N, C-alpha and C positions, 0 to 999 in steps of 0.2 A: 441661228443656223438651223434654222427652218423646220427642224425636228417636229415628229408626230407627238402625241403626248404621251402616247404609251412607250414611247424611247426614252421622254425624261422621266416618265413615272419608274424605266427599269433602273436608271441612273442615278434617281434618287434615292429608289429601294438599296442600291448595293454602298453607295456612300454612307447613308444613313447607318447601314449594315457595321460599314469600317469604323466610323465616327462612334458609335455608342461603345464599341470593342475600348476604342481608348479611353475612354469616359472611366468604364468599367475597371479600366487598368490606374485609374489616377492621374492619366495624362494629363496635361495644361495646355499644352503649345506643339502645332505640330514640328518645330525644329526638337521636341524631345523624342519625334520617334525615330526608331534607329532600324535595320535590318534584322537582326534579331526581334523586335518587336513585333515587324510583319511576318514574319514564319512564324510566330504564336498564335497570330491572328489569323492565320491560314489553317493551322494545325486545328484551332478551334471551331473554324466556320464550317459547321457542316448542311451538306446538301444532299437531297434524293438522288441526284446524280449527278455522274463528270462533268458530264456536258453543263448542268447547270451551275455547279461551281466555277467550271470555269468561265463563265458568262456573267458570272457576277465580278469575278476578277479581273476581268477584260476589261469592266467596269470602272474599278476601283486604281489599276493599273494606271488607264488615262487621268483619274482624279489624283493621283500623286505625280504623275508628267506634269498636271496643271501648276499642282504646288511648286514643281521644282521649276518649272519658269517664272514664278512669281516671286523663287527667291525663298520659299518657306522651308524648302527642303534640300538639301544636297542632292546633284546631280548626279544620275545614274541608280537615287535610290529605289524607284520604281521596279530594278529590277529583280527585288527578293523577293516579291509575289510572283511565284512562277506560274505555268503555263500548267493545266492538269489534264491536258489532252494535246497529242499531237495535230499539225494540221491535216488532214486529210481531203481527197478529192472526190468530188459526186457524178456519177452519171447526169449528164446535163439531158433532161426531157425536151424534144422537141417536135413538131410536127412530122409525120411520116411520108413520104411523095406519095403516098395511095391517098393521104389526109390531104394533101395538097389537093391534087387532082380531085377529090371530090367537093372541094370548096369551090377549087373552080366553075367544074359542072353546077353548082347550086347556083354560082353566082352570074354565070351566064345566063340561067331562066330567072334570075329575079324578076320580079315584077312588082309586086305589092309594094306599099308603103314599110313595112318591116322587113320586107327581105331588102331593099334597097339601104336602108339603115345598116342592117345586122353587115352586109356588103362592103359597106362604105370602114365599119366601124372594125373590122377586122383586116381589111386591107391596110387599114395606118396601123395596125398591132404586128403583122407581118410584111410589111412593105416598109415601114419608117419605124420601127422598134418602138412605140409610141406605148406608155402606161395606159392600164384604164381610168387612170383618175388622172392623166393629162388629156384623155380620148374626150372623155364628157364634161371636161372644159374649154373646150377647142371655141371659142367665139368667131361670129362671120366675118367677125373686120379683124381677126387673128388670118385670113387666106391670103396671101396676095397673089391675087389670078395670073397676072402681068407679072411679077419673074417668078412665078408656080413656088412658091416658099408657103410654111407656116409657122408662125410661131408661136412657141409655148413656153408658158409660164409652167414650170414643172412643180407640181404639188410637193415632192418628196423633199428636193431641193432648194427650192427656192431661186434656181438660178433659170433665166430665159433666154431661151435659144429662135433661131431660126432654122430651119429645116428643111432641102430639097422638099418639094413634094414630087415624084414619080406621076406621069401621064394617068396611069391607071388608077393611081390613089383620086388624080383630080378628077378624074372622069365619074367616078364613082360617087362623090363626095358633090358633084356639080348634080347628076340624075337622083341623087336624093334629095337637093335641094328644088330640085325643079319637078321631080314628080311624086317626093314620098314625104316631104316634111310640112307639116302642116302652116298655116297662115297664124302666126301669134310673135308679138312684140318679145320673144322672147330672147334674147343676143346668142345664146347657146346655138352650136350649129344641129346638135343634135337634142331631140325634144321630145315628150311624151306622145305616144298615137292617139292616146286620146283627153276630154279636157280634163285638169287646166294643161295647155301643151307649154309645158315649165322642162326645166333643165332633170338631166337623168342623175342617177344613183350611177358608180361605177360599176355595181354589180352587173349591170344590164347588159357590159361587155362580154361576161361571163354567158351568159345566156344567151347570147349571138353566136359564140363557140359553140354552146350545146346543141341549138338548134339547129347549127348548120353541121355540126359530126353527131348525130343523136346517139351512136353505138359505142363512141370514144369514154374509153373509163381507164383515167389515171391518175386516181390519189394525190394529190397534192399539186399538179402543175400548175388547173386556172387559165385563166386569160394571160396570163406571166409566160405563158408556154409560146406565144406568140413572140413577144420580145425576144424570147433564147432563141426560136427557129429565124429570125432577121439577123440577130447576131452569127447563128451558126453557117447562115447562108453568105453574108457578107466574109466571113473567114474563108469560105470556100472558095470564094471567087479570086 
């Protein structure tokens, strides 16, 4: 399903934890699992935080659902593994109107290759909602100038999508390619400003945001704030 290695490790750790409990209890088959046994595991499985325990339980619950689909467990048995915390809503951090104005002013004065690159990167996040990992992986061949669209193979989901490219974003990318991008055979749109002119790491997107808004201090938001800003603006419209 295109999961990151860290996600796979989390699932492996959680499921192994559960299976080790079954082995210690002398269980030889998944068919021997009962609601009482699942509840015993839940009580015996200790974590430092409630959130951590809930994260593990969520992975194990999905594993039990998988066994149900395979016919190795009675349907609905996963419900015996309860949630440890209630669902909650967090305040979504987005760029303020003042920050948007500050970005627009700096974009208007962009002239150097670095400034042109930063402008195009930020607009891809703010006006199209692209993740940093997808922005740095955009190839020159992914841009359809005639149809005004960009083809994106999302790294997180491995799903390919073709998104409409706003005029402002297209202009910013064109100006970067024309006046800021070094001559190189690298297929990526965004490349390093120094030799070797190869592709960039996704961390460059956060650097672009910080260089444009050096006084912004919002721990935990990162470059993803541009994606949240895009989604919020879409809802408002």
